[in-house]
C-alpha angles and dihedrals in degrees: 000000000000123000124202126187122219106220092192091063091064092056117068114239115267095018121118118217117190115230113241090246093048102087094152097063114045135153087259095057149300128276119209123194121206121236090240092059093053092044091053093049091048092046093052092045092050092049090055091069116094110239097041106117097179142336120241132030141236112342097013090058092050093049091045091051092052093046092053090055092061110097112246095016120133131227115268101230093181095056108130093015127105125178141186113209125193130176094280107003141055135194120202130203117192129190115196149164113232125215112250113260097029118121102245095208091054091044090053093049091050092049092049093050093047096044093046093048094046096046095044094045096047101038108023090231119133110237108222097185144356111203115194127198116191104203100175148356120237114223109198107212091194126204094341090083090052091056091050090050091052092049091051091047089050093055095052119057 
């Protein structure tokens, strides 16, 4: 004999019962979270991972660099991050530049874990996917560039 329980029988018809994991839609009201909030959280979480040189690529990096030079401007934490936010779920796309020498597969896994944990913890949204595009690799030339700059500065007075 097999017994099955019908969960709909326990709930009166027409009543809405919020699921325990559904903190954004309750009988008392609905909470909506803007895309910019989720993109900032994801951007900050991605930057926390060692091996991420910068978020964004191409034009967005150039605009971001110009913006940061303006006195009084703030850092754009959502640069390189785009999101789609629904009532209960979010999807995140991240463009980044990796530091040379870092295993990109491990870097991506670390970013995914951190972004999912941060977004789900702070917003209550379920993150369905985190897509990562690595657009470039930063090669830090180190102090050799500083010596060249000093030589050039020394020739011109």
